C-alpha positions, -999 to +999 in steps of 0.1 A: -002-002+000+030+022+001+040+023-034+001+034-040-001+063-018+032+072-031+016+071-066-016+087-055-001+118-040+026+123-071-006+119-091-023+144-071+010+173-069+010+167-107-028+174-116-024+206-093+006+218-109-008+210-144-045+226-133-026+259-119-014+260-154-047+253-173-060+281-149-036+308-156-037+298-194-072+301-195-076+336-183-050+349-208-071+328-233-102+343-224-084+376-224-074+366-259-109+360-269-123+393-259-094+411-276-106+393-308-138+400-307-151+370-326-183+365-301-172+328-293-172+323-258-146+298-243-165+299-206-185+266-209-149+250-221-130+267-195-152+256-168-154+220-178-114+219-182-109+232-150-141+213-130-124+181-144-087+192-131-101+200-100-117+160-099-089+146-106-067+162-075-098+157-052-094+115-068-059+114-059-060+129-028-091+116-015-077+077-027-048+088-005-069+097+028-088+062+022-056+041+018-043+060+052-075+058+073-074+019+057-039+014+070-045+031+101-078+004+109-053-021+097-070-030+069-053-041+036-069-028+006-068-054-024-056-041-061-045-007-044-017-001-066-038-009-096-063+016-082-041+043-079-025+041-114-060+043-129-066+072-111-033+088-114-016+074-144-048+068-170-061+098-168-019+115-172-025+108-204-063+119-215-060+154-193-036+172-212-056+160-247-088+171-235-073+205-220-058+213-254-090+204-274-110+225-253-092+255-249-064+259-280-082+242-308-109+270-310-087+297-311-067+279-340-101+269-361-114+303-353-083+322-365-073+301-391-105+310-409-093+346-413 
């Protein structure tokens, strides 16, 4: 269970740092969209990506807390490493792709039409 806790904490920290960068980028992109005056409102995509990032952070740190509480009770969690890899590792490939698709590609497709 130590490995699972380490994976969960590292995954949570990675998602926290990545989420802060996405938050800053989304504020900058909001200014870019308003300066271009295209009539495109990126608020829905910004909210979706930020909520997804917060969900991943909460899932990783929540699973770490769950493992710590089970360890204090003396119980063993079956497949703890597998679950922590699924929570921390699999979205590590998908979350950056989803954030780029939702935040960057609309700007590219709108400006390439000019």
